[in-house]
C-alpha positions in Angstrom: 151.2 98.3 217.8 154.5 100.2 219.2 157.2 100.6 217.1 160.8 98.9 218.8 162.4 101.5 217.6 160.9 104.5 219.6 161.9 105.1 223.1 159.5 105.3 226.4 160.0 109.0 225.8 159.2 109.1 222.3 155.8 106.8 222.9 154.6 109.5 225.9 155.4 112.4 223.3 153.4 111.2 220.6 150.3 109.7 223.4 150.8 113.1 224.5 150.9 116.8 224.0 155.1 116.6 222.7 157.7 117.4 225.3 159.5 120.4 226.6 162.7 120.9 226.5 165.2 122.0 230.0 168.6 121.8 230.7 169.5 119.6 227.3 166.8 116.6 228.2 163.3 116.0 226.8 160.4 115.6 229.2 157.1 114.4 227.6 154.2 116.3 228.6 151.0 114.2 229.5 147.9 115.9 230.2 146.8 119.6 230.0 145.7 121.4 232.8 142.0 121.7 233.5 140.0 124.8 234.5 140.8 124.5 238.0 144.6 124.0 238.0 144.8 126.9 235.3 142.3 129.1 237.7 145.0 128.2 240.5 147.7 129.4 238.5 146.3 132.3 238.0 146.4 133.5 241.8 149.8 132.9 241.7 150.2 136.8 240.3 148.9 137.9 243.4 151.8 136.9 246.0 149.8 134.7 248.2 152.3 132.5 249.3 149.7 129.8 249.4 149.4 129.9 245.7 152.7 129.7 244.7 152.9 125.9 245.8 150.2 125.6 242.5 153.5 125.6 240.4 154.8 122.1 241.6 151.5 120.9 241.3 151.2 122.3 237.9 154.3 120.7 236.7 153.6 117.2 238.6 149.6 117.0 236.9 151.0 118.1 233.1 153.9 115.8 233.4 153.2 113.1 235.1 154.6 111.6 238.7 157.8 110.3 237.3 158.7 112.3 234.1 157.8 115.5 237.2 159.9 113.7 239.9 163.2 114.1 237.0 161.9 116.9 236.0 162.7 118.3 239.9 165.8 116.8 240.3 166.9 118.0 237.1 166.0 122.0 237.9 167.5 121.3 241.4 170.9 120.2 240.4 170.9 123.0 237.5 170.2 125.7 239.6 167.7 126.7 237.2 166.6 130.5 237.7 162.3 131.3 238.1 162.6 132.5 234.5 163.8 129.3 233.1 161.4 127.4 235.5 159.0 129.9 233.7 160.0 129.6 230.3 159.3 125.6 231.2 155.8 126.6 232.3 154.7 128.5 229.5 156.1 126.2 226.7 153.9 123.5 228.5 150.8 125.8 228.6 151.9 126.8 224.3 151.7 122.8 223.4 148.7 121.9 225.6 145.7 125.0 225.1 147.5 125.8 221.7 148.2 129.2 221.5 150.8 131.5 223.0 150.8 132.9 226.6 152.6 136.1 227.7 
């Protein structure tokens, strides 16, 4: 039974991998990235322009469609720098994989 006092975000955080904060808003992490997505993410350091699209895929896969759209809109509106988005990505990796990343 769900607790009527909990928000939808709290329910999702409890069911998934917690949440990541960006620009003062918490976004629930719904899924762990699979090995294929992680391998594609590793290619991004090669400078391959096609590989850069994997960032969007990563956020959509881990945050879910609805949350990703809200996160993306916030990122566009905030004027976030690349390092801000990379910090969010690293937090998601740490929470879903259970270990620090660097």
